[in-house]
N, C-alpha and C positions, 0 to 999 in steps of 0.2 A: 504494500499500499504506500502510495506516495503522500497522502493526506489522511489525518484522523481527526475526530472531534472529540469533545468532552465525554459523551456517552460511550464511544468506542474505547477510551482510556479506561473509564469505569468498568466497562464489561471485560475488559483485558485483566484489570486489577482483581475483578471478582473471580475470574478463572484462576488467576495465580494464586489467590487465597486457598482455594479448594485443593489445587494441586500441591500446596505446601503442607497439607494435612496428610498426605498419602504416606509419607515415611513413618508418621506417629501410629497411623492406624495399621500400617503393615507390621511395625515392630510389636504393637500391643497384641495383634492377632497372632503372631509368631510366639510371644511369651505365653499365650493362655492356649498353646496348642489346638489352635483353629476352633475355639469355643464359639457357640452360636452368636453371642451379643458381639464380640469383636469382628466376627465375619460380617455381621449385618451392619455394623458401623463402618467397616471398610466399603461396604457397598454403598452405603449412604453417602460417603465422600465421593466415590467414583459417579454415583448418580448425580450428585450436586456439581461435579466438574464437567459432566456430559450436558448438563442443563446450562452451565455457564459457557462452554464451548458453543452450544447452539445460539445461546443469547448474542455472544460476540459475533459470530458468522452472520446472524441476521442483521446486526446493527452495521457491520462492514457492507453487506450487500445493500441495505437501505440507504447508506451514505453515498456508495459509488453506483448505485442503480442496478437493477436486476440484470441488465443486458451487459454489464461490465464482464471482463474476464473472470473476476471471482465469482460473480453471480453465475456465469456459464459453468464453471469448474464445480461449483457446490451443487447446482441444480436442484433437485428436490431434496437433497440430503437425507436420502434413504438410510445410510448407516448410522447417522446421527440420531434419527427418530428410532430406529429398531434398537440401538444401544440403550436409549433412554427406557425403553419398554423392557429389555432384558435385564437390566439393572434392577428395575422396580421388582420384577418377578424373582430375581435372584435374592433379593433382600428378604422378601417374604419367605422364600423357598429355605433361606438359611436358618430359619427358626425350627423347620420342619426335619431338614436334613442338611447340615452344614456343609457337607462335601458337595451336594448338588448345587448349592447356592455358589460355592467357590468355583465349580466347574463352569457355571454359567458366566462368571467373570472373564474366565479363559476364553469362553466362546466369544465374547465380545473382543478380547484382544487379538484372537486368531482372525477374527472377521476383518479387523483394520489392517491386519498385515497383507491381505489380498489386494493388490492394486486395482484401482477403479479403471474401467474401460473408457470412462468419460475423459479421463486425463489422456489416456493413449490416442483418442480420437482427436482431441484438441492439439496435441502435439503433431500429429500427422497431418493436419490441414494446412 
């Protein structure tokens, strides 16, 4: 981005805040041998980071118009929306079966490792 405004800076700070809590929740989860509450809190932090990322991307797209390069690259943000849904389900699941909740966190991480085809299309054009 070449230009930003106040809401974009606040959205970025909001994202950075939630990301700064990941090491704490990861350590707490490890110290308690993946007990249900720490696993759920870890998911809560991941969920809030996902929401903050979505907010930041929407602020950037709104500021630079939906037809911009960023707006085209983000598109409908399917992965972002699915991540929020999976994190929400994983938090609830972690109280019933902590390992299933933790496995859903891995699903989101693996989902983001797969490159998007929309980026490949943009580069080839």
